[in-house]
C-alpha positions in Angstrom: -71.8 -18.5 -15.1 -70.7 -22.1 -14.9 -69.7 -22.9 -11.3 -66.4 -24.4 -12.5 -65.5 -21.1 -13.9 -66.6 -19.1 -10.9 -64.9 -21.4 -8.4 -61.6 -21.9 -10.2 -58.5 -20.8 -8.4 -57.4 -18.9 -11.6 -58.5 -18.4 -15.2 -56.0 -18.0 -18.0 -56.0 -17.6 -21.8 -54.1 -20.0 -24.1 -53.2 -19.8 -27.7 -54.9 -23.2 -28.4 -57.2 -25.2 -26.2 -56.4 -28.4 -28.0 -52.7 -28.0 -27.2 -52.7 -26.3 -23.8 -49.4 -24.6 -23.1 -48.9 -21.7 -20.7 -47.0 -18.7 -21.7 -44.0 -17.8 -19.6 -45.7 -14.8 -18.0 -48.8 -16.7 -17.2 -46.9 -19.6 -15.7 -44.9 -17.2 -13.5 -48.2 -15.5 -12.4 -49.9 -18.8 -11.5 -46.9 -20.5 -9.8 -44.9 -17.6 -8.3 -47.4 -14.9 -7.7 -50.6 -16.8 -6.9 -48.6 -19.8 -5.6 -51.0 -22.3 -7.0 -50.5 -25.9 -5.9 -50.7 -28.9 -8.2 -54.2 -29.7 -6.9 -55.7 -26.3 -7.3 -58.2 -26.3 -10.1 -57.9 -23.7 -12.8 -59.8 -23.0 -16.0 -58.2 -22.3 -19.3 -59.7 -20.8 -22.5 -58.8 -19.9 -26.0 -60.7 -16.6 -25.7 -63.2 -17.7 -28.4 -65.7 -19.5 -26.2 -63.9 -22.8 -25.7 -62.7 -23.6 -22.2 -61.9 -26.5 -19.8 -60.8 -27.2 -16.3 -57.2 -28.2 -15.7 -54.3 -28.6 -13.2 -51.0 -26.9 -13.5 -47.8 -28.7 -12.7 -44.8 -27.2 -11.0 -43.1 -27.0 -14.4 -46.0 -25.1 -15.9 -47.5 -28.0 -17.7 -51.2 -28.1 -18.2 -53.2 -31.3 -17.4 -56.8 -31.2 -18.6 -59.4 -32.4 -16.1 -62.5 -32.0 -18.2 -63.8 -32.1 -21.7 -63.7 -28.9 -23.7 -66.9 -26.8 -23.0 -68.1 -24.5 -25.8 -69.9 -21.3 -24.7 -72.0 -19.7 -27.4 -71.2 -16.1 -28.4 -73.5 -13.4 -27.0 -76.7 -13.1 -28.9 -75.5 -9.7 -30.1 -72.3 -7.8 -29.7 -71.9 -4.7 -27.6 -69.4 -2.1 -28.6 -68.3 1.1 -26.8 -66.1 3.7 -28.4 -64.6 6.2 -26.0 -62.5 9.3 -26.2 -59.2 9.4 -24.4 -59.1 10.8 -20.9 -56.2 11.8 -18.7 -53.8 9.8 -16.6 -54.5 6.1 -16.1 -58.2 6.5 -16.6 -58.1 4.8 -20.1 -56.8 1.7 -18.5 -59.4 1.8 -15.7 -62.1 2.3 -18.3 -60.9 -0.7 -20.4 -60.8 -2.8 -17.2 -64.3 -2.0 -16.2 -65.8 -2.3 -19.7 -64.2 -5.8 -19.9 -65.6 -6.9 -16.5 -69.0 -5.7 -17.6 -69.1 -7.8 -20.7 -68.5 -5.4 -23.5 -67.4 -7.3 -26.6 -65.5 -4.6 -28.5 -63.8 -1.5 -27.1 -62.8 1.2 -29.5 -60.4 4.1 -28.6 -61.5 7.1 -30.6 -59.0 9.3 -32.5 -58.8 13.0 -32.0 -62.1 14.8 -31.6 -62.6 18.6 -31.7 -62.7 18.8 -27.9 -60.2 16.1 -27.1 -57.9 16.9 -24.2 -55.6 13.9 -24.5 -54.1 13.1 -27.9 -51.7 10.2 -28.6 -48.7 10.7 -30.8 -49.0 8.4 -33.8 -45.7 6.7 -33.2 -46.8 5.7 -29.6 -50.4 4.8 -30.4 -49.7 1.1 -31.1 -47.7 0.7 -28.0 -50.4 2.3 -25.9 -53.0 0.1 -27.6 -51.0 -3.0 -26.8 -51.0 -1.9 -23.1 -54.8 -1.5 -23.2 -55.2 -5.0 -24.7 -53.1 -6.4 -21.9 -55.3 -4.7 -19.4 -58.4 -6.2 -21.1 -56.9 -9.6 -21.1 -56.1 -9.4 -17.3 -59.6 -8.1 -16.6 -61.1 -10.9 -18.7 -59.1 -13.5 -16.6 -60.2 -11.9 -13.4 -63.9 -11.9 -14.4 -63.7 -15.4 -15.9 -64.7 -14.4 -19.4 -64.3 -17.0 -22.1 -64.7 -14.5 -25.0 -61.8 -12.1 -25.0 -62.9 -8.5 -26.0 -61.4 -6.8 -29.0 -59.6 -3.5 -28.3 -58.9 -1.3 -31.3 -58.1 2.3 -32.2 -57.4 4.9 -33.1 -60.7 5.2 -35.0 -62.7 8.1 -36.4 -66.4 8.3 -35.7 -67.3 8.0 -39.4 -65.6 4.6 -39.7 -67.8 2.9 -37.1 -70.9 1.2 -38.3 -74.4 1.7 -36.7 -72.9 4.1 -34.2 -75.1 6.0 -31.7 -73.8 9.1 -29.9 -74.2 9.5 -26.1 -75.9 12.8 -25.5 -78.3 14.1 -22.8 -80.8 15.0 -25.5 -80.9 11.5 -26.9 -83.5 8.7 -26.6 -83.7 6.3 -23.8 -81.3 3.4 -24.2 -82.7 0.1 -25.5 -81.5 -3.2 -26.9 -81.4 -1.6 -30.4 -78.4 0.5 -29.2 -75.5 -1.8 -29.6 -72.7 0.5 -30.6 -72.3 3.7 -28.6 -69.7 6.5 -28.6 -68.7 8.4 -25.4 -67.2 11.8 -26.0 -64.5 13.8 -24.2 -65.2 15.9 -21.1 -66.4 18.8 -23.2 -68.8 16.5 -25.2 -69.2 16.1 -28.9 -69.6 19.1 -31.2 -72.9 19.5 -33.2 -71.1 18.3 -36.3 -69.7 15.2 -34.5 -73.2 14.3 -33.2 -74.5 14.1 -36.7 -71.9 11.4 -37.6 -73.9 8.7 -35.8 -77.4 7.3 -36.6 -78.9 8.9 -33.5 -78.4 10.2 -30.0 -78.8 8.1 -26.8 -79.2 9.4 -23.3 -77.4 7.9 -20.3 -79.6 9.8 -17.8 -80.2 13.3 -16.5 -76.9 13.9 -14.7 -73.7 15.2 -16.3 -71.1 12.4 -16.1 -67.4 12.3 -16.3 -66.2 10.6 -19.6 -65.1 7.4 -17.9 -68.3 7.3 -15.7 -70.4 7.7 -18.9 -68.6 4.7 -20.5 -69.2 2.5 -17.5 -72.9 3.6 -17.2 -73.3 2.8 -20.9 -71.9 -0.6 -20.4 -74.2 -1.4 -17.5 -77.3 -0.2 -19.4 -76.4 -1.9 -22.6 -75.6 -5.2 -20.9 -78.9 -5.0 -18.9 -80.8 -4.5 -22.1 -79.2 -7.5 -23.7 -80.0 -9.6 -20.6 -83.6 -8.5 -20.4 -84.3 -9.0 -24.1 -82.8 -12.4 -24.2 
């Protein structure tokens, strides 16, 4: 990671890097919550790989202090699709997948053994909340590529999908889109939806632990094969 990103006092997403303007909530967070001073360096990004260093005035204005840096996209995209779990664990899962560098996160629709099911009329509101969690996690982890969060999706609509299953093959760099099932696992019919099965190890994992384990293994493969 570029030291300017790692050492910045804060990192924030903007609508446009060429016309840097803070949103009201971001300005409040930087100035009132973090209490940044006018000399505290921040980094700002458009979430599509372009970023720069800047200073933030007391009025929320953004003053660039560097040229725009363009970070190349990852050499291949990593996607994890996961089944809904109870309580606030979906938010925790989104947060950790973002911190670990997953590029697309898909919330799966109802599966045969799903315990948690979203009402259709509330699904978009819930997804918006998860996108906000991903954005906040991307700011904390200094990402300049904002992950995509989508849902509710059926297994059959996801291209080149592998299914996480203890009987599967050892994970490798060829496994770039992986589905994590509910606590009861995928049914035999659901397992046949993907192009193959991939193992995350010998132990039986909770659904959210499986998603994090997959992210670590997939990211490691991408790094090693780069």
